C-alpha angles and dihedrals in degrees: 000000000000107000132179121194113204120202128170091237139348102234134110113311139106097257093043096049093045090050089054091047092050092047090053093047092049089050090052088052090061101262125134103243137181133184117219125201125191089214125047088194094054098066123114096208094187090054093048090048090052098046106029107018095159099047120094117227125221118191138179115245125163113238094234115082112242094013095106091052091052093048092049090051092048091046092052094046094050092045089057088052091051092249123131120234106193098164097094092042090054090052091050090046091053092047093047092049090051089048092052090051095043095050094039090232114195100194132017120208114193127197124193124032098257090051090048099063094043089048092048092056094043093048096049095046096045119106105262099021114244122219113243124215112193118207111205114214099172101283094113097061091042094057091040087069097036107095092183093073107034091153090068092062090045090053091046091059088057092048092053091047090057097040120110093205144356132220117195132187101205136007092252088068086069096064089102091068090064090063116103112254097027114116115253116266089231090064095071137041110272138170140176107236123176115225108258126226128198100186122201123178120229120249094245107051126189115243135214088238089058089064095040092253119147123226089241094053120104110237119205112192141182133199120184146119109292098252126120094238092067087073102246093148092054090054091050095046094048091049091050089051090055103035099087095046095045112040091179091064117108132178124209117189119195115193145079135230143112088264091057091046088056091046091051092050092056100038113055123169129150092231094048111088123194102192100174131222119351120192088202105036096185088071086072097031091064086070094056128098093188129021120216130204110159090170129166093175107145094222095050107136117142106352115213089214092067092051087051092050091050091047087061093045091249118150115232135228106195144142126273096250133123113341095334096112091054092045089064096044128102121197110256094010121111093195122077126222088249143344133297127221127200119240145172125206088267098054145290114336089223116009089195088070088073093050091049092049092050092047091054091061091050093047098041114044091174090062090052092050093048094049092047088062091048091049091055089054094044092060094069092082089062098053109134095226089065092046097048094047090053090050091049090052091051093047091049091049094056099040 
């Protein structure tokens, strides 16, 4: 099958990284696969090479030097003023349509809401038309409650009307179908498919000794996009509350952004390690004893970080949002592979919950050992072979 995966950009982010992983897995299954980015300048080439080394990338870039920069600036400025700027989207749509025709694509899989509605128009106006499968990562419910960009939700209704199928990660992704004017979910093929992960460690792994961490220390760690809503500050504050009482506690933070640079400048501790961006996060996760994700990010659905923690048999302390509670469940088991925190879209309901959860792993080594075994079992639902077979079934259904 000839498959194109369209994503708004190919940078760090849950939807982007999963799209790359899926593209590589489909290639390994014998399909002809391409990745498509709306922005030639928004591609992390090192990341793409790490995650999808065998998949060619096609990207939109205006032929006039500097024109893309100007259109992005104009688009951003008018968006802040509440005014649409469809010119660039129409250029991307035309380029994507031409790409579908040139490559004789048989099925188009779109990730991220702004990619979805451009893909829907391109797919339905291509000759021949190409069936579109939309994968919902949490963007729909985020924009549904974002009054500053009402046109995005309007466009998304049209995208869903034109889609041939929908994949969702968690039931909260389906909120858009309760909005008047949106086609019923029952009117199109749909399936809940967990993002798959086929982890492979790099040849040159970081070590605890390299950070001055003892084998007997308890390492809390966090991997996420470097935005405040992922809960980085909560992780830092809870660690600082425990550090004096528990000298064996360590904190490793994996991510990169201006926000994290500012956090690092304010919070300095010899046992707190900001290690920056990692193209293969599990290289660092294998050092963790406990993985943290105290997120209150509105789009949180099925965080890649949690699958990466479970892959490394690392118990998880995370918020009760999206599919996270089910990610930590095992059929027939009352105990989770970790602990859940309560949150609102403004933050943790009680930040001390995180401190208490972290303290329990320091004080009760038996709990940590038991949950490591559960984490190992929990990962099975995220195996890439299960994911890619489910996507193949969906693509065959719509073609």
